[in-house]
C-alpha positions as CSV (number, residue, x, y, z in Angstrom):
1,M,3.5,49.8,-9.3
2,A,4.3,46.1,-10.8
3,K,1.3,44.3,-11.0
4,S,0.0,41.8,-9.2
5,R,0.6,38.5,-10.8
6,T,-2.0,36.3,-10.9
7,S,-2.4,32.1,-11.7
8,F,-5.0,29.5,-12.2
9,V,-5.0,26.3,-10.0
10,C,-6.9,23.0,-10.9
11,Q,-9.3,22.0,-8.0
12,N,-8.7,18.1,-8.6
13,C,-5.5,17.4,-10.0
14,G,-3.4,21.4,-8.3
15,A,-1.8,21.9,-12.3
16,V,-1.2,25.5,-12.3
17,A,-1.8,27.6,-15.6
18,Q,-1.4,31.4,-16.5
19,K,-4.4,31.8,-18.0
20,W,-8.1,30.7,-17.1
21,Q,-9.4,27.6,-19.2
22,G,-12.4,25.8,-18.8
23,K,-10.9,22.5,-19.1
24,C,-7.7,21.5,-17.4
25,E,-5.4,20.4,-20.0
26,S,-3.6,17.7,-16.9
27,C,-6.6,16.0,-15.8
28,S,-9.0,17.1,-18.3
29,E,-11.6,18.1,-15.8
30,W,-14.2,21.0,-16.9
31,N,-14.4,24.0,-14.8
32,S,-11.9,23.2,-11.9
33,M,-9.6,26.1,-12.7
34,V,-9.8,29.3,-9.5
35,E,-7.6,31.8,-9.6
36,E,-5.1,32.5,-6.9
37,G,-3.6,35.4,-6.1
38,G,0.8,35.7,-6.4
39,S,1.7,38.1,-3.3
40,A,3.5,35.8,-2.3
41,G,5.6,32.6,-3.0
42,I,9.1,32.1,-5.0
43,G,9.0,34.8,-7.2
44,A,5.7,36.9,-5.4
45,Q,6.8,40.7,-5.2
46,A,7.9,41.9,-1.7
47,V,4.9,43.4,0.6
48,A,4.8,46.2,2.6
49,G,5.1,45.8,6.5
50,L,6.8,42.8,6.6
51,R,9.6,41.9,8.6
52,K,13.1,41.3,7.8
53,G,14.6,37.1,8.0
54,R,16.5,36.4,10.5
55,I,19.9,35.3,10.7
56,F,19.7,31.4,12.1
57,A,22.9,28.9,12.7
58,L,23.9,26.5,10.5
59,E,25.6,23.0,11.3
60,G,27.4,20.5,9.7
61,L,27.0,17.0,9.4
62,S,29.1,15.4,11.8
63,T,27.1,17.7,14.6
64,V,25.4,14.5,16.5
65,T,21.8,14.7,17.6
66,E,19.9,12.8,19.9
67,Q,16.8,11.0,18.5
68,P,13.2,10.7,19.9
69,A,12.3,7.6,21.4
70,R,9.1,6.4,19.0
71,V,6.0,6.3,20.2
72,V,4.8,2.7,20.2
73,S,0.8,2.6,19.4
74,G,1.0,-1.5,21.2
75,I,-0.5,-2.5,17.4
76,A,2.4,-5.1,15.9
77,E,1.3,-4.3,12.0
78,L,1.2,-0.9,12.6
79,D,3.9,-0.5,14.2
80,R,6.1,-3.0,11.3
81,V,4.4,-0.7,8.7
82,T,5.5,3.2,10.5
83,G,9.0,1.5,11.1
84,G,8.5,0.6,14.9
85,G,6.3,3.0,16.2
86,F,5.4,6.9,15.5
87,V,8.1,9.2,15.7
88,P,7.2,12.5,17.5
89,G,6.5,15.5,15.7
90,S,6.0,13.4,12.3
91,V,2.9,13.9,10.4
92,L,1.3,11.0,8.4
93,L,-1.0,11.0,5.5
94,M,-3.5,7.4,5.6
95,A,-5.8,6.9,2.4
96,G,-8.1,4.3,1.5
97,E,-11.6,4.3,0.5
98,P,-14.1,4.6,2.2
99,G,-15.4,1.8,4.2
100,I,-12.5,0.1,4.2
101,G,-11.7,0.5,8.2
102,K,-9.7,3.8,8.2
103,S,-11.4,5.5,11.3
104,T,-11.5,1.9,12.6
105,L,-8.3,1.8,12.9
106,L,-7.3,4.6,14.2
107,I,-10.0,4.9,17.1
108,Q,-8.2,1.6,18.0
109,T,-5.1,2.8,18.0
110,C,-6.2,6.2,20.0
111,A,-7.6,4.1,22.7
112,R,-4.4,2.0,22.9
113,L,-2.2,4.9,23.5
114,A,-4.5,6.3,26.0
115,D,-4.3,3.6,27.8
116,M,-1.2,3.7,28.0
117,N,-1.5,6.9,30.0
118,R,-0.7,9.1,27.0
119,R,-3.0,12.2,25.7
120,V,-4.3,11.5,22.8
121,V,-6.9,13.8,20.5
122,Y,-9.3,12.6,17.9
123,I,-10.5,15.1,16.0
124,S,-14.2,14.4,13.0
125,G,-14.7,16.4,10.5
126,E,-17.3,14.6,8.7
127,E,-18.9,12.7,12.1
128,A,-20.3,14.4,15.1
129,V,-18.9,13.3,18.3
130,A,-21.8,11.0,19.8
131,Q,-21.3,8.9,16.0
132,V,-17.7,8.4,17.5
133,R,-18.7,7.4,20.8
134,L,-21.3,4.9,19.3
135,R,-18.3,3.7,16.6
136,A,-16.2,3.2,20.3
137,Q,-18.6,1.1,22.3
138,R,-19.5,-1.4,19.5
139,L,-15.8,-2.1,19.1
140,G,-15.4,-2.1,23.0
141,L,-13.5,1.0,24.0
142,A,-15.6,3.2,25.6
143,K,-14.3,3.7,28.6
144,A,-10.9,4.7,26.6
145,A,-9.7,8.1,28.2
146,V,-9.5,9.6,24.0
147,E,-10.3,13.1,24.0
148,L,-13.2,13.8,20.8
149,A,-14.2,16.8,18.7
150,A,-15.9,17.6,16.1
151,E,-14.3,20.9,14.0
152,T,-13.3,21.7,10.8
153,S,-11.1,25.1,11.5
154,V,-7.4,24.8,11.4
155,E,-7.1,27.8,14.0
156,D,-9.9,26.0,16.6
157,V,-8.5,22.5,16.6
158,I,-4.4,24.0,17.0
159,A,-5.7,27.0,19.3
160,T,-7.5,23.9,21.8
161,L,-4.6,21.5,21.3
162,M,-2.5,24.1,22.6
163,Q,-4.1,23.9,26.4
164,G,-3.2,21.6,28.2
165,R,0.3,19.3,28.0
166,P,0.9,18.3,24.8
167,P,-0.8,15.7,22.6
168,A,0.6,12.2,21.9
169,L,-0.7,11.8,18.8
170,V,-3.8,13.9,17.1
171,V,-5.5,12.3,14.4
172,I,-7.8,14.8,11.6
173,D,-10.5,12.3,10.2
174,S,-10.2,14.2,7.5
175,I,-7.9,16.9,5.4
176,Q,-10.7,17.7,2.8
177,T,-13.1,18.9,5.5
178,M,-9.8,20.8,7.5
179,W,-10.2,24.9,6.2
180,T,-8.5,27.7,7.3
181,E,-9.5,31.4,6.9
182,K,-6.4,32.9,5.4
183,V,-7.7,30.9,1.9
184,E,-11.2,32.4,0.2
185,T,-12.4,28.9,-0.7
186,T,-14.2,26.4,-0.2
187,P,-13.2,22.7,2.3
188,G,-12.1,20.7,0.1
189,T,-10.1,22.5,-3.1
190,V,-6.6,22.1,-3.5
191,T,-6.0,24.9,-1.9
192,Q,-7.5,24.6,1.3
193,V,-6.0,21.3,1.6
194,R,-2.7,22.5,1.2
195,A,-3.0,25.7,3.7
196,S,-4.8,23.6,6.4
197,A,-2.1,20.5,5.8
198,Q,0.6,23.2,6.4
199,A,-0.6,24.3,9.5
200,L,-1.1,21.1,10.7
201,I,2.2,20.3,9.9
202,R,3.9,23.5,11.7
203,Y,1.8,22.4,14.6
204,A,3.2,18.9,14.7
205,K,7.3,19.9,14.3
206,T,6.7,23.1,16.8
207,T,5.2,20.6,19.6
208,G,6.2,17.2,18.8
209,A,2.7,15.4,18.2
210,T,2.2,12.9,16.1
211,V,-0.3,14.0,13.8
212,I,-1.9,11.4,11.5
213,L,-4.4,13.0,8.4
214,V,-7.0,10.8,7.0
215,G,-7.3,11.9,3.4
216,H,-9.8,10.0,1.0
217,V,-8.9,8.5,-2.1
218,T,-10.1,9.1,-6.1
219,K,-11.6,6.3,-8.5
220,D,-8.4,5.3,-9.5
221,G,-6.8,4.5,-6.2
222,Q,-4.7,7.8,-5.7
223,V,-4.6,10.2,-2.7
224,A,-7.2,13.0,-3.5
225,G,-5.9,16.1,-3.2
226,P,-2.8,17.9,-4.3
227,R,0.0,16.2,-4.7
228,V,1.7,18.2,-2.7
229,V,0.6,17.2,0.6
230,E,2.1,13.7,0.0
231,H,5.3,15.5,-0.5
232,M,4.5,17.5,3.0
233,V,4.1,14.7,5.1
234,D,6.3,12.1,6.5
235,A,4.9,9.4,5.8
236,V,2.1,8.0,3.3
237,L,0.3,5.2,4.3
238,S,-2.2,3.3,1.9
239,F,-4.9,0.9,3.6
240,E,-5.9,-1.6,0.9
241,G,-8.8,-4.3,0.8
242,E,-11.1,-6.1,-1.5
243,G,-15.3,-6.3,-0.7
244,G,-15.3,-9.2,-0.5
245,H,-12.7,-10.5,1.9
246,H,-12.4,-10.1,5.5
247,F,-8.7,-8.6,5.8
248,R,-7.0,-5.5,5.2
249,I,-3.6,-4.6,4.0
250,L,-1.4,-1.4,5.4
251,R,1.0,-0.7,3.3
252,A,3.4,2.1,3.2
253,L,4.0,4.3,0.3
254,K,6.4,6.8,1.4
255,N,8.7,6.4,5.0
256,R,11.0,9.1,6.1
257,F,11.8,6.9,9.4
258,G,11.6,3.4,7.8
259,P,11.4,1.1,5.2
260,T,8.2,1.2,2.7
261,D,8.2,-1.8,1.5
262,E,6.7,-3.4,4.4
263,I,2.5,-4.2,4.6
264,G,0.6,-4.8,8.3
265,V,-2.1,-7.2,7.9
266,F,-5.4,-6.9,9.9
267,E,-8.8,-8.9,10.2
268,M,-12.2,-6.9,10.2
269,T,-14.4,-8.9,12.6
270,G,-17.0,-7.7,14.6
271,L,-15.0,-6.3,17.3
272,G,-13.1,-4.3,15.1
273,L,-9.7,-5.3,13.3
274,S,-7.8,-7.2,14.9
275,E,-3.8,-8.3,13.8
276,V,-3.1,-11.7,11.5
277,A,0.1,-12.8,13.1
278,N,0.6,-15.7,9.5
279,P,-0.8,-14.2,6.9
280,S,0.6,-17.2,4.9
281,A,-1.8,-19.4,6.7
282,M,-4.8,-17.1,6.1
283,F,-3.9,-16.9,2.8
284,L,-4.0,-20.5,1.8
285,A,-6.8,-21.4,3.9
286,G,-9.2,-23.1,1.3
287,R,-7.0,-23.9,-1.2
288,D,-7.7,-26.6,-3.8
289,A,-4.6,-28.3,-4.0
290,S,-5.9,-31.2,-6.7
291,A,-7.4,-29.0,-9.3
292,P,-5.0,-27.7,-12.1
293,G,-3.9,-24.6,-12.8
294,A,-2.4,-23.3,-9.0
295,A,0.5,-22.6,-8.0
296,V,1.4,-21.3,-4.5
297,L,4.2,-18.3,-4.8
298,A,6.7,-17.8,-2.0
299,S,6.6,-14.0,-2.0
300,M,8.3,-11.1,-0.3
301,E,6.5,-8.4,2.0
302,G,8.7,-6.5,2.7
303,A,10.9,-8.5,5.4
304,R,8.1,-10.5,5.6
305,P,7.8,-14.0,3.4
306,V,4.4,-14.4,2.9
307,L,2.6,-17.9,0.6
308,V,-0.2,-16.9,-1.1
309,E,-1.8,-19.0,-4.4
310,V,-1.4,-18.2,-7.8
311,Q,-4.5,-19.4,-10.2
312,A,-4.7,-20.1,-13.8
313,L,-7.2,-20.9,-16.2
314,V,-6.5,-21.2,-19.7
315,A,-9.6,-22.4,-21.8
316,P,-10.4,-21.5,-26.0
317,T,-11.5,-18.8,-26.8
318,A,-14.4,-17.9,-28.9
319,L,-13.8,-14.2,-29.8
320,G,-11.5,-13.5,-32.6
321,T,-9.1,-11.6,-29.8
322,P,-8.6,-13.7,-26.7
323,R,-9.4,-12.3,-23.7
324,R,-6.2,-11.2,-20.7
325,S,-8.1,-11.3,-17.3
326,V,-5.8,-10.5,-14.4
327,V,-6.4,-9.9,-10.7
328,G,-3.8,-8.6,-8.1
329,W,-0.9,-8.6,-10.6
330,D,0.6,-7.1,-13.0
331,P,-1.2,-7.2,-16.5
332,A,2.2,-6.1,-18.7
333,R,3.9,-8.2,-16.4
334,L,1.5,-11.6,-17.9
335,S,1.4,-10.3,-21.2
336,M,5.2,-10.9,-21.1
337,I,5.5,-14.2,-19.4
338,L,3.0,-15.8,-22.0
339,A,4.8,-15.0,-25.0
340,V,8.0,-16.3,-23.6
341,L,6.2,-20.0,-22.9
342,E,5.5,-19.4,-26.6
343,A,8.6,-18.5,-28.7
344,H,10.6,-20.1,-25.8
345,G,8.7,-22.8,-24.3
346,G,6.5,-24.5,-27.7
347,L,3.0,-23.6,-25.7
348,R,0.4,-22.6,-28.3
349,L,-1.7,-19.7,-26.4
350,G,-3.3,-17.6,-29.0
351,Q,-6.4,-19.1,-29.3
352,H,-6.8,-19.3,-25.6
353,D,-8.2,-16.9,-23.3
354,V,-6.1,-16.3,-20.0
355,Y,-7.7,-15.6,-16.3
356,L,-5.2,-14.9,-13.8
357,N,-5.8,-13.8,-9.9
358,I,-3.5,-13.8,-6.8
359,A,-6.2,-16.2,-4.4
360,G,-6.9,-13.4,-1.6
361,G,-7.3,-10.8,-2.7
362,L,-3.7,-9.9,-2.2
363,R,-1.7,-7.6,-5.1
364,V,1.7,-9.2,-5.3
365,S,4.6,-6.6,-7.9
366,E,7.8,-8.6,-7.1
367,P,9.3,-10.2,-10.6
368,A,9.8,-13.0,-8.3
369,A,5.8,-14.5,-9.2
370,D,7.2,-14.9,-12.6
371,L,7.6,-18.8,-11.9
372,A,5.1,-19.6,-10.1
373,A,2.8,-17.6,-13.0
374,A,4.1,-20.1,-15.6
375,A,3.7,-23.1,-13.4
376,A,-0.1,-22.1,-13.1
377,L,-0.5,-21.2,-16.7
378,V,1.5,-24.6,-18.1
379,S,-0.6,-26.1,-15.4
380,S,-3.9,-24.9,-17.0
381,L,-3.3,-25.4,-20.3
382,T,-2.4,-29.3,-19.9
383,G,-4.4,-30.1,-16.8
384,A,-1.4,-32.0,-14.9
385,M,-2.4,-31.2,-11.1
386,L,1.1,-29.4,-9.4
387,P,3.0,-31.4,-6.8
388,R,0.7,-30.5,-3.3
389,T,3.8,-29.4,-1.4
390,A,5.9,-27.4,-3.5
391,V,6.7,-23.7,-3.7
392,Y,7.1,-21.6,-7.1
393,F,10.0,-18.4,-6.9
394,G,11.9,-16.8,-9.7
395,E,12.0,-13.9,-12.2
396,I,11.8,-15.5,-15.6
397,G,14.1,-13.3,-18.4
398,L,13.0,-13.3,-22.1
399,S,15.5,-15.4,-23.2
400,G,13.5,-18.1,-20.9
401,S,15.9,-17.9,-18.7
402,V,15.1,-17.6,-15.0
403,R,16.7,-15.8,-12.6
404,P,17.9,-15.7,-8.9
405,V,15.8,-13.2,-6.8
406,V,16.5,-12.5,-3.2
407,H,16.1,-13.3,0.0
408,A,15.9,-17.5,-1.4
409,N,15.8,-18.7,2.3
410,L,13.5,-16.9,3.9
411,R,11.0,-18.2,1.6
412,M,11.8,-21.6,1.9
413,K,11.8,-21.1,6.0
414,E,8.2,-19.6,6.1
415,A,6.9,-22.4,3.3
416,A,8.5,-25.1,5.5
417,K,6.8,-23.9,8.9
418,L,3.6,-24.3,6.9
419,G,4.3,-27.5,6.1
420,F,5.7,-27.8,2.4
421,S,9.1,-30.0,1.5
422,S,10.5,-28.2,-1.7
423,A,10.6,-25.5,-3.9
424,V,11.1,-24.9,-7.5
425,A,13.9,-21.8,-8.2
426,P,16.9,-20.8,-9.7
427,F,19.8,-22.3,-8.4
428,V,19.8,-21.1,-5.0
429,K,23.7,-20.7,-3.2
430,R,24.3,-21.9,0.0
431,E,27.0,-21.4,2.9
432,E,29.4,-24.5,3.6
433,G,27.6,-26.8,5.6
434,E,24.4,-25.1,5.8
435,T,21.3,-27.5,5.4
436,P,18.6,-26.4,2.7
437,P,14.9,-25.6,4.7
438,L,13.6,-27.3,2.0
439,Q,14.7,-30.1,-0.9
440,V,15.2,-27.4,-4.1
441,A,14.4,-28.3,-7.8
442,A,16.6,-26.4,-9.6
443,C,15.3,-24.5,-12.7
444,E,17.5,-23.0,-15.2
445,H,15.0,-22.3,-18.4
446,I,11.3,-21.9,-18.9
447,S,11.5,-25.9,-20.7
448,K,12.8,-27.9,-18.0
449,L,9.9,-26.4,-16.1
450,I,7.3,-27.2,-19.1
451,A,9.2,-30.5,-19.3
452,D,8.7,-31.7,-15.6
453,I,5.0,-30.7,-15.2
454,A,4.2,-32.5,-18.7
455,A,6.1,-35.7,-17.4
456,S,4.6,-35.3,-13.6
457,G,1.0,-35.2,-15.6
458,A,1.8,-38.0,-17.8
459,R,3.4,-40.7,-14.9
460,A,-0.5,-39.7,-13.3
461,G,-2.2,-40.3,-15.8
462,Q,-3.0,-36.6,-16.7
463,G,-2.7,-34.0,-19.2
464,R,-4.0,-33.0,-22.1
465,P,-0.8,-33.4,-24.9
466,R,-2.8,-32.1,-27.7
467,A,-2.4,-28.2,-26.1
468,V,1.2,-28.3,-26.1
């Protein structure tokens, strides 16, 4: 008889090794390798007594399939991120730092659906039922017909859910606390999380219920547990926010039934999370337009234009190596912009510390922020204030050219709603007879941006020409 093959799985990152080792080669974690049997899976040997496979029907691409109606949660920002509501039978993984508001958002979602006469079940593996009730009372949701339970056994959870009418939504808080009898390891390990998630996914696909799994995150913000769980679920949602800010951002990292570049903005209040209908006004609230080093960026988050303030501080350094600090933007992108300003703009930044911040705690990743960041840096370096009613957007190339970006008209329309009158951007192509929402000051090269900022500072009697 052939020997049963075994493998060793890291309980921290899910890496597989053929022999035990004290330190995982993938994540460098010590004493995290646990032995698993090889009696199942691809390449495993046949087990006596198992039934033979059944023959199933194959369909073509032209077969018409009726799309199930989505379950609208009633929370517009959540429905925006999920693509218009929950798809029946889908499984979502929501991750976020402790205390960010995941449980608060989910209990509010459950209450909204329960008010629509839908069956909603909230399974907590971290809190007692009384603790969940206290949170609901604090949020004013104590009268919602949400079914609660504190349970960690997957078999017991599924058996309970099969009783009565199928639920429209099931919340598992959290997947790291679930365990199944089919795996002989402690809860929270890679094997247990994978097996528990697989059982809950099978339940969702066979009954049509939407299942939301709450996941923990690691120190660097990644979803804890095996990466295979992110591949198994239909959508991965990330709930983000800074401790010093009162707003939260829900972002879709993966979505099989909708876009992955949409965001939902919420504000943390005494009665839970409230939706923010106009994020631009919130991010620009309290900005000091009379200080140099601040530029307003017309950014795009999915299909929604969002205006944020880019702040820069350039100061002479007392260190041998200048400091470069970035909050809310890509540090490598800042290094590239600084190199372009020195090579093609004639600025001397090698003896200056540079600090860049996206005000409000929002993280911007699109290249359209290049021009706003460059304008803020030049303004801080020269001491010249930027126009109060101007917005900036455009991608900067290594040659110093400013390249066009998508959705220019949507960006300018959003800026016009908030009282801005001009836009500094690359050439925007318009249809015949179309009226521009803003007056566009075309900027095709980084040298023109620097010259315009220096000229405006000289006319106003500002600026420090020694820095250029």
